[in-house]
N, C-alpha and C positions, 0 to 999 in steps of 0.2 A: 317501064321508065319515070325515073321522079319527075315532078315538076320544079323547074326553073325559078328561083324567085330572085329578084336584085334587088341588093339595097346600096346605093350610094352611098361613096366612102366621104362624107362630109355631114356638114350640122348634128342632125340627131344621132348621126352614126357614133358620136364619140360620148355617147352618154348610155344609148338604149341598145344599141348592136348586139352584144351579148344576150340579153332576153329574148331578141326578134330572132337571132341564128339558132340558139338552142330550141325554141319553140317550133319555128318552121324545119329543124331538122329532127326533131323527135316526133313530128307528124310522117316524115318520108320526104321531104323536098329538099332539094339542095337548093343552097344558098350561094349567089354569085354576087360578089362584091367588085365595084369599080377598081379601076387601076389607081394606085397611089397617085395624088396630084401632082401635075408636073405642067411644065408650061405648056403642053398641046391642050392639055384639059382647060387651064385657064382661058388661053386663046378661043377655045372650041365655045366656053362658056359666055365669053364675052361679045363675043359674034351672035349669041343667041338671044340676050339680053338686051333690055333697053339701057341707053348710058347712065343713067340716075340710080340704078340699081347699087346695091351695096355689094362688097366683094362676095360673101360668102354665098347670096342668091347668085351670082356670076358663075360661081363654083360650081352650085351646085346643078345647074344648067349644064355644065361640061361634063361632069359625072355621070348624069343621065344618058346624055349623048355615048359617051365613052360605053354605057352598059346596055343601051336600049336593043342593041341588035342579037344580044346574047343570052337573053332569057326570054320566057313567055309571061312573066310578070314584073311590075316594078314595084315596091313598097314605098308609098311615099303618107306616111299617117299625116292627118290632118291635127297637130298637136293644138290643143287649145289649154287646156289645165289639166296637171296631174298631181297638185297639191290642194285641190277645192279651196283656193284662194286666187294666187296671180295667174296669168295667161302669158302664153308667149308671145315673141313678137308678131306683130300683124301678119307678116311675109311668112311666117309660118302658117298660119291659119288659111292662108290664100295659095300656097303653094303646089299642090294637086292642080289646082285650077290653072295655075300660072305654067306650068311644065307642059299641060294639056293644050295650052293655047299658043306656046312657042315652038315646040319640038313637034316636026312631022313624023309620022311612022313609028309612034309609040307601041308597045306592047299594052296588054292589060292592065292599070293601074291600081292598085290595092291602095285605096285612100278612107281608112275608118277614121271616122270624127273622135278625137280620145279629149273628152271632157268630163272630169271624174268629179266636175261640182254638182251632178245630175242624180248623184245617189249612188250606195254602196254598193247595188248591183251592176253599175253602169259598166265596169272593168270586165267583169265577165261576160257581160252581152257582148262587149267588144271582142273580147277572146274568141266567144263561139263565132261571131260574125266572119272574122278572119279565118279561122281553123276550118270553118266548113266548105271553104274553097278547096281544101285539099281532102278531107275525110266529112262524113256525115255521121261519122261517130261521138257523141258528147263526151264519152268515158275517155277516149283516147284523147280529145282537145283538153279535157281538164287534165289529164295525167302529165300531158307535153307541158302545159303553163307551168304546172307545180314544180316538174324538173328545171324550167327556164327559171322560175324565181331563186331557185336554190342558187343556181349559177351565176346569176346576176348579183345575189347577194355575198358569190364569192369575189366576183368581180370587183364590187364596190369595196369589200375590206382589203385588197390588194392596193385598190387606189387611195387608201386613206394611209396605206405602209409608204407609200412615197412613191410607187411606181407609176410611169407613166400608162395612157389604154393600150398602146401597143404593146408595152412590155406586158402587162396584166394578160392580156390576151394571150401574148405567149407562154404564160406560167401556166393558167388554164388550160393549153391545148397540150402541156407536158414538155413545151420546149424550154432549152437554156437561154438564160438573159443573163447577157455579160454587164454586169453591174452590182456594184458592192455601195448599198445604200449608208453604209456606216463610213465610209471612206472619208467623206465630207464633213460628217457629223461636228465637228469640234473645230469647222473652220467659219468660213461668213454664211452666214443664211439670207436669201433672199427670197422673197414671195413673188411667183409670178402670176399673175390675176389677170383674168379675161374669158372671153365665152370659150367653151371647151373646142368647139370646130376649129378655134384661132389657134390656141395655146398649144394644143396636142397634134396638129397637122404641122408634119415636118418641113413642108413647103411651104405653107403660110406663114409659119413662123420661124421660117429659115433655122430649124433645130436649136429655137433658144435654149430650151431645156438641157439639152445635151452640151450645148457650147457652154452654158456655164457651169455644169459640173464638171467640164474640163478645164475649167479655170480656178478650180477647187472650191465653187461656192455651192453651198445644200439649198438645193431648189424645196418650197414648198406651193402647195398650188391651193385654191378653192375645194378641191375632191378630197384633201387630207384632213378636213374637218367634219364634225358630225353635226346632223339638222340641230341638236340643241345647241352647239357650239355658235351655229349660224342666227339660230332663233334666238338666243342670248343678245345678242345687237339688234334688234327691232325697235328697242326704245329710244335709241340713238337717233331714229329717221322719225320725223314729224309724222310721216304717213308711209307705211311700206310700199316701194315701187312696184307698178302694175305688173312688171315683167321678170319671169322667172329667172332666167339667166341673170338679168341684172341686178335684181334684188341679192340674189348670191356671191355676184363679185363684190357690193358694196359691203355687204355684212361680212365677208372673209376679210376685207382690207381692214374693218372697223376692229375686227378681232385680233389679227398681227399688229397693228399699230396699239391695242390697248395690252397685248398679253408682253409686248418688250421684246419677244424673242427674235425679232428678224432686225438685220442692218438694213436692209434696204427693201423698197416695194416697186416691181416693175408692174405697168397695167399694158396689157397688149390689145390694141383697139384696132377696127377694122375701118376704114375710109368710108364715108357715107351711110354710116350706122348712127340713126339718130337717138336711140336709147342710149348708145354707147358714149355721146356726147356728155349727158349727165352725170353716167357713172365716172366718166374722167373729173367732171368738174366737183362731185363729192368727194372722191378720192383725195384730190388735190388740196380741198377745204382741210379735209381731215391731216392731212400731211402738215399744212403748218402748224397745227398744234404739238406735234413730234418731230421736234427738230433734229433730234438725235437718230433718225430712221429717214434715210435718203428716199426719194421718190422720183420715179423716171416714167414717161409715157412713151411708148412705142407705137406710131399709126401705122398700119399696114395696108396695101394697096397690090392691085394686079401688077406696079410696076416696081415695086420694092426690091432692091439688089441686097445679095446676101453680105456685100463687103461691107456697105453702110450700117447696116444692122449690127456687126460682130464689130466694127470699130466703137460703135456707141455702147456697146455691151462691156468691151474692155476697159475703156473709159470710167464706165460705172463703176467696175469691180475694183479697177485702181484707187480710185476716189474712197471707195468703203474701206480699202486697205489702209491707207493712208490716215481715215479717220480714226480706224482703231489702233493705228501704230500712235497716234498722238493723245490718246484717251489716257 
């Protein structure tokens, strides 16, 4: 009987899930994902966390609560740094401790500290540390990670083509995706920027990408850019931002502003997120030098209603269409 390892469907799920899933399944484990974000998961998360926690942290607690009685292990890596320079938000660093101190009757938590600033062999040390929970065979662990990296690269290639996280996962699993990315390629183009766990979670973002596509808009995101395209924007910052996701969002915004290929930019931010406040201000200041590109910030919290967001999106798209008509 295979070991069941749970992965909460939020936060780093929207970046690294394909890598972890492939690694664990290649080792013979069964990966169990928490349910899609729902009102119940949100409410459970709010109940378990302190009032001043940001929305994503509240959500994470809700997803772990949804998962904990169905698995033998829960995978909550302590993400510190993966690029050797920037670090993740401090709440990512303390996530395993936060969960252990607030939720009761948890299964065993797998919480490797991932800090690749420690040297070129650090990644493989982490891989063996985690893999040895399932098997003590180093060759099997190495082979599983090799397959996982290939799978992860294929996933990121699909994101660069314009697919969302869930669409890319379906394609990798051999399922059909009901979308034609060329359909809106000659229409309005809008950059939807924000942390991946906000932008790609259909419940949190009120399905923003799909709604914009339905309004005839071609949507571009941070994940459609290469690392080189993002790094080319570093010189515009007096100092690179400390936080991984924050730096990527700002540099993506600068790239799209500079390219002139977009009609508008929407920054989706979580209420209560400190780093996001600075990101929003930097994007807003950059927008003042690009009057031909409309900018809108949307703040999401646990009380956000779909109707209000849809109204603002429709008004934004109407404005962009009017602009184009009178150009």
